[in-house]
C-alpha positions as CSV (number, residue, x, y, z in Angstrom):
1,M,-17.6,-31.9,-0.5
2,P,-16.4,-28.4,-1.0
3,L,-18.2,-25.6,0.7
4,T,-19.2,-23.6,-2.4
5,D,-23.0,-23.4,-1.9
6,R,-24.3,-20.4,0.1
7,E,-26.7,-22.5,2.2
8,A,-24.1,-25.2,2.9
9,V,-21.6,-22.6,4.1
10,I,-24.2,-21.0,6.4
11,K,-25.2,-24.4,7.8
12,F,-21.6,-25.3,8.4
13,V,-20.6,-22.0,10.0
14,E,-23.7,-21.6,12.2
15,H,-24.7,-25.1,13.0
16,T,-21.6,-27.4,12.6
17,Y,-18.9,-25.0,13.8
18,F,-20.5,-22.5,16.1
19,G,-23.1,-25.1,17.2
20,S,-20.3,-27.4,18.3
21,V,-18.6,-24.6,20.2
22,Q,-22.0,-23.7,21.9
23,R,-22.6,-27.4,22.8
24,Q,-19.0,-27.4,24.1
25,D,-18.2,-30.5,21.9
26,I,-14.5,-29.9,21.5
27,A,-14.0,-33.0,19.4
28,A,-16.7,-31.8,16.9
29,V,-15.1,-28.3,16.9
30,M,-11.7,-29.7,16.0
31,D,-13.3,-31.9,13.3
32,C,-14.3,-28.6,11.6
33,F,-10.6,-27.8,10.8
34,T,-8.2,-29.4,8.4
35,A,-5.2,-31.3,9.9
36,T,-2.9,-28.2,9.4
37,A,-5.4,-25.4,10.1
38,T,-4.3,-22.1,11.6
39,V,-6.3,-19.4,13.4
40,I,-5.4,-15.8,14.1
41,I,-7.2,-13.7,16.7
42,R,-7.0,-9.9,16.6
43,H,-8.4,-7.6,19.3
44,G,-7.7,-3.9,19.2
45,D,-4.1,-3.1,19.9
46,N,-3.5,-6.3,21.9
47,P,-0.8,-8.7,20.6
48,V,-2.0,-11.0,17.8
49,R,-2.7,-14.5,19.0
50,Q,-1.9,-17.4,16.7
51,F,-3.1,-21.0,17.0
52,S,-2.6,-24.1,14.9
53,K,-3.9,-27.6,15.0
54,V,-0.4,-28.9,14.5
55,K,2.3,-27.2,16.6
56,Q,4.2,-24.6,14.7
57,A,6.8,-22.0,15.8
58,G,5.0,-19.0,17.3
59,T,1.6,-20.6,17.7
60,D,-0.4,-22.1,20.5
61,N,-2.4,-25.3,20.4
62,L,-5.8,-24.8,18.8
63,Q,-7.5,-27.4,20.9
64,D,-6.2,-25.8,24.1
65,F,-7.9,-22.5,23.1
66,Y,-11.2,-24.3,22.7
67,A,-10.7,-26.2,26.0
68,H,-10.0,-22.9,27.7
69,L,-13.1,-21.2,26.2
70,C,-15.5,-24.1,26.9
71,G,-14.0,-24.7,30.3
72,N,-14.6,-21.1,31.5
73,Y,-17.6,-19.9,29.5
74,A,-21.0,-20.9,28.2
75,A,-21.1,-19.3,24.7
76,W,-24.0,-18.1,22.6
77,F,-23.6,-17.0,18.9
78,G,-26.3,-15.3,16.9
79,D,-27.4,-12.4,14.7
80,F,-25.2,-13.7,11.8
81,Q,-24.6,-11.7,8.6
82,H,-22.8,-13.8,6.0
83,Y,-20.6,-12.8,3.0
84,I,-19.7,-15.8,0.9
85,D,-17.5,-16.4,-2.1
86,G,-18.2,-20.0,-2.9
87,G,-16.0,-20.2,-5.9
88,A,-12.9,-19.2,-3.9
89,Q,-14.0,-21.3,-0.9
90,R,-14.0,-18.2,1.4
91,S,-16.6,-16.6,3.6
92,A,-16.9,-14.0,6.3
93,C,-19.5,-13.4,8.9
94,Y,-20.4,-10.7,11.4
95,F,-22.2,-11.8,14.5
96,T,-22.8,-11.3,18.2
97,V,-21.2,-13.5,20.9
98,Q,-22.4,-13.7,24.5
99,L,-19.9,-15.3,27.0
100,T,-21.4,-16.2,30.4
101,P,-18.7,-17.2,32.9
102,K,-19.1,-20.6,34.5
103,P,-19.4,-20.5,38.3
104,D,-16.3,-22.6,38.7
105,G,-14.3,-21.0,35.9
106,L,-11.4,-18.6,36.1
107,Y,-13.6,-15.6,35.2
108,A,-16.7,-16.4,37.4
109,A,-16.7,-12.8,38.8
110,A,-16.4,-11.1,35.4
111,G,-20.0,-11.2,34.4
112,R,-21.5,-11.8,31.0
113,Q,-19.6,-10.3,28.1
114,T,-21.1,-9.3,24.8
115,L,-18.7,-9.3,21.9
116,Q,-19.1,-8.2,18.3
117,N,-17.1,-10.6,16.1
118,C,-16.1,-10.7,12.4
119,N,-14.6,-14.0,11.3
120,F,-12.9,-14.7,7.9
121,F,-12.8,-18.4,6.8
122,D,-10.8,-20.1,4.1
123,Y,-11.9,-23.6,3.4
124,D,-10.3,-26.7,2.0
125,G,-13.1,-29.0,1.0
126,D,-15.6,-29.1,3.8
127,R,-13.2,-27.9,6.6
128,I,-11.7,-24.7,7.8
129,R,-8.1,-24.3,6.6
130,H,-7.5,-20.8,8.0
131,M,-9.6,-18.5,10.1
132,I,-9.1,-14.9,11.2
133,I,-11.1,-13.6,14.2
134,Y,-11.6,-9.9,14.9
135,Y,-13.6,-9.0,18.0
136,S,-14.6,-6.1,20.0
137,N,-15.5,-6.5,23.6
138,T,-18.2,-3.9,23.7
139,G,-19.2,-4.7,27.3
140,S,-15.7,-4.2,28.7
141,V,-15.0,-1.1,30.7
142,D,-11.3,-1.0,29.9
143,G,-11.3,-2.9,26.6
144,T,-9.4,-5.9,27.8
145,P,-9.7,-9.2,26.1
146,T,-11.8,-12.1,27.3
147,G,-8.9,-13.8,29.2
148,Y,-7.0,-16.1,26.9
149,P,-4.2,-16.4,27.3
150,Q,-4.3,-15.6,30.9
151,Q,-1.9,-12.7,31.7
152,A,-1.6,-9.9,34.2
153,S,-2.5,-6.3,33.1
154,P,-2.0,-3.1,35.0
155,S,-5.8,-2.6,35.3
156,R,-6.9,-6.1,36.1
157,E,-4.5,-8.6,37.7
158,G,-4.9,-12.1,36.5
159,V,-7.0,-11.5,33.4
């Protein structure tokens, strides 16, 4: 069933998609995407990161992204503000993310991070076909990303 109704979109975004991420149910997260879905992540002046459910040139594996996120952080999502164009099967939402590093994760010493995100969704039926994520790491002293992909930087080795 296409996501055209405002309440259905909100339920899908907040409970089905973000709820699955928060519960760390990667299989349920992946089920929110079409078979050929793509995701783009933009953060400040950092290089654009691109992911796809099916391997494409220049993209990383989408499931690996969620495995990294869920393997290293407990995530909370809230304070949603939704903007929905049901007829075009598109929506956007602005929200807060709190990432708490897991004690045995790669970023255990980093402390909790609070992000301000804005996601843009294009749907195909009842699944995400394309998503763009913009985020600001408001709690970061030096503005570095949350750690994926892991790369060295002059200010913080191994982040």
